[in-house]
Each structure stands twice: as C-alpha cells, then as structure tokens.
C-alpha positions in Angstrom: 283.2 150.8 51.8 282.2 149.4 55.1 281.0 152.8 56.2 279.1 153.3 53.0 277.1 150.1 53.3 276.5 150.7 57.0 275.2 154.2 56.2 272.9 152.7 53.6 271.6 150.1 56.1 270.8 152.8 58.7 269.1 154.8 56.0 266.9 151.8 55.4 266.0 151.5 59.0 265.0 155.2 59.1 263.1 154.7 55.9 260.9 151.8 57.0 260.7 152.2 60.8 259.3 155.4 62.1 257.9 156.6 65.3 254.2 156.2 65.1 252.7 154.4 68.1 249.5 152.3 68.1 246.9 152.1 70.8 246.1 155.7 71.3 243.8 155.8 74.4 240.9 158.0 75.4 241.4 157.7 79.1 238.0 159.4 79.9 236.0 156.7 78.1 238.2 153.8 79.3 236.4 151.9 82.1 237.8 149.5 84.7 235.9 146.6 83.1 237.6 147.3 79.7 240.4 144.8 80.3 241.2 144.1 76.7 242.0 146.7 73.9 242.5 145.6 70.3 243.8 148.1 67.8 244.2 148.3 64.0 245.9 151.2 62.3 247.4 152.5 59.1 249.4 155.5 58.3 252.3 157.4 56.7 255.6 156.9 58.5 258.6 156.9 56.1 256.2 155.1 53.8 252.8 153.6 54.0 252.5 151.3 57.1 249.8 149.2 58.7 249.7 147.7 62.2 248.0 145.7 64.9 248.0 146.1 68.7 246.7 144.6 71.9 246.6 146.0 75.3 245.6 144.6 78.7 244.5 147.0 81.5 245.7 146.1 85.0 243.8 147.0 88.1 246.1 149.2 90.2 245.6 151.3 93.3 247.6 154.3 92.0 248.0 154.7 88.3 245.8 153.1 85.6 248.2 150.9 83.6 248.0 149.2 80.2 250.5 146.5 79.1 250.7 146.5 75.3 252.2 144.7 72.4 252.3 146.2 68.9 253.2 145.1 65.4 253.7 147.2 62.3 254.8 146.5 58.8 255.6 148.7 55.8 253.6 148.0 52.6 255.5 145.9 50.0 255.7 142.6 48.2 257.6 140.7 50.9 255.5 141.0 54.1 257.9 139.5 56.6 261.2 140.9 55.4 260.6 144.2 57.2 258.7 144.6 60.5 258.7 146.3 63.9 257.3 145.0 67.2 257.0 146.9 70.5 256.3 145.7 74.0 255.8 147.9 77.0 253.4 149.8 79.3 251.2 152.9 79.0 250.5 154.7 82.3 248.2 157.6 83.2 250.2 159.7 85.6 248.0 162.8 86.2 244.2 163.4 86.1 242.9 166.9 86.9 239.4 167.6 85.9 239.4 166.7 82.2 243.1 167.3 81.7 245.3 164.1 81.8 248.9 163.3 81.4 250.2 159.8 80.4 253.5 158.2 79.4 254.4 155.1 77.4 257.7 153.1 77.7 258.4 150.4 75.2 261.1 148.0 74.1 261.5 147.8 70.3 262.6 144.9 68.1 262.8 145.5 64.3 264.1 143.8 61.2 265.0 145.0 57.7 266.2 142.9 54.9 267.4 143.7 51.3 269.6 142.2 48.7 272.6 143.7 50.4 272.1 143.3 54.2 269.8 142.0 56.9 269.5 144.1 60.0 268.1 143.1 63.4 267.8 146.0 65.8 266.9 146.4 69.5 265.9 149.8 70.8 263.5 151.8 72.9 260.6 154.2 72.5 259.5 156.6 75.2 256.8 159.2 74.8 254.5 161.5 76.8 250.9 162.6 76.0 249.0 165.5 77.6 245.6 166.8 76.7 241.9 167.3 77.3 239.8 164.2 77.5 236.0 163.8 77.5 234.0 160.6 77.2 233.1 161.1 73.6 236.2 163.0 72.3 239.7 164.0 73.2 242.5 166.2 72.0 246.2 165.9 73.1 249.8 166.7 72.2 252.5 164.1 72.2 256.3 164.0 72.1 258.8 161.2 72.3 262.1 159.6 71.4 262.7 156.4 69.4 266.2 155.1 69.9 268.1 152.3 68.0 270.4 150.9 70.7 272.1 147.9 69.2 272.0 146.6 65.6 273.2 143.3 64.1 274.4 143.4 60.4 274.5 140.3 58.2 275.7 141.2 54.8 274.8 139.1 51.7 277.3 137.5 49.4 276.4 140.2 46.9 277.4 142.9 49.3 280.7 141.1 50.2 281.5 140.7 46.5 280.9 144.3 45.8 282.5 145.7 49.0 285.4 143.3 50.0 286.2 143.5 53.6 282.8 144.6 54.8 282.3 143.5 58.4 279.1 142.3 59.9 278.1 141.5 63.5 276.7 143.6 66.4 277.3 147.3 66.4 277.5 149.4 69.6 277.0 152.0 71.0 273.5 153.2 69.9 273.2 153.6 66.2 270.6 156.3 65.8 267.4 157.9 67.0 264.6 160.3 66.2 262.6 162.8 68.3 259.0 163.2 67.3 256.1 165.5 68.3 252.6 166.1 67.2 248.9 166.2 67.9 246.2 163.5 68.3 242.4 163.6 68.4 239.7 161.0 68.5 236.0 160.2 68.9 234.7 157.5 71.2 231.3 155.7 71.3 230.2 152.7 73.2 233.3 150.5 73.3 235.0 152.0 70.3 237.6 154.7 69.6 238.5 156.2 66.3 241.6 158.5 66.3 243.8 160.5 64.1 247.4 161.7 64.8 250.0 163.7 62.9 253.3 165.2 63.6 256.9 165.9 62.8 260.1 163.9 63.1 263.7 165.2 63.7 266.9 163.4 64.0 268.6 163.2 67.4 271.2 165.7 66.5 268.3 168.3 66.3 269.7 169.7 63.1 268.5 167.3 60.3 265.3 165.5 59.4 264.5 162.3 57.6 263.6 162.4 53.9 259.9 162.4 54.9 260.0 164.6 58.1 256.4 164.0 59.2 254.0 161.1 60.2 250.3 160.6 60.2 248.1 157.7 61.4 244.4 156.8 61.6 243.4 153.9 64.0 240.6 152.1 65.6 240.3 150.6 69.1 237.8 148.0 70.4 237.5 147.8 74.2 236.0 144.7 75.9 236.0 142.6 79.1 
C-alpha cells in the first residue's frame, strides 16, 4: 500500500509541475541598460498554468548573465496548495553573427497537497537554447532536463486510515525526472518581448511519456533600467 500511495503522489507531481520555463529572452534586443526583466506567462503544462518571473542582468566581462526567480501555479480552487518556484541563472555562452547559444541552470522547489498527502520537493532544471536572434524577432530550439531530487511525504490521517503502515518522511535518491524539447519564437518592440513556445516531454527512462506529453506557453517580458 505504501508503494501505491507513493506512486499516486509522484503522479500528482508529474501532473501539476511540468517543464515550461518563464523569462524567454531575445538576446539581440536585450541592452546593457535593461537591468530588470519582469515576466508574466500562461500555458499548458500537465494542465493550465500561469506564472510570474523576475530577472536581473549583471554586467560581466565575459558572458551576459541574468539571475532569475520564477513562480508558477496550476489553475484550481486552492491557489497556494500547489506551486513551483525556480531560482537560478541564464547565461549567453556563444554569439556568432545572429546565431546565439545560451544555458539556464535553476534550483526548483515545489509543493503539492491533496486529501491524501502533502509533498515538498527539491530538484533542478537545466536547459539549453540555440537559435537565430534579431532585434525584432527570434527563433530558437530548446532542450532540457527537470529532475526531482528529494521529496518529503506527509500523509494525511485519511491516508493512514485507508493504508495502515504507510510511511512518510524524506525519500532519496532522486524520485523522478523529465526530458523536454521544443521550439520558441518571439517578437520584440521597444522594451517589450512577446513569445510563444511549444514542445514535447518524455520521462527520464526515454520510453514512456506523461499523460499529456507536450507543453505550450505564451509570455510577455518588460525590460527596464
């Protein structure tokens, strides 16, 4: 029974927390004086989600770098029961004419709660983007890996009554992960970016997919001093 409820819990994580990332950047239109980047987005990622993001561009001698924090929430009646936050950096690694390569590394904290269990999870998300960037538009491909590293289970009294002997606490090693890949495009004007991205998700075993094996997102960035 313990295995059953744990499997259900991990299914819930997969259902509500997917791999869409906010703050998609048009590097060609990003200027040094654009220190602050505010993002709003919504999309389809194991369900309808919406999110907010903030980025701060550091002045560096080598690689343009943006520190970012992101928050996303699945739609539903209880707004704070389920959420995902990310904290990390986005770095442009290569610029050759209009072709650019960037990478994003983030730590992930997420929470899911139901009548049966409350889950708190720490993980990581790493992805790479490569594409063609102009000041007013861009087109790129992306690929990444979202990993749940350690998860804490706290079962409700209802779950303990239904499944006697179920055990909570921290579970190691890593409890799951998804690869994702797709395309993104956008239009930039003045200090604004509007972008669209879509792609496919596959489990880390490379053989199975989630119930909804794709994602899509539309977002807006505002860049300012």
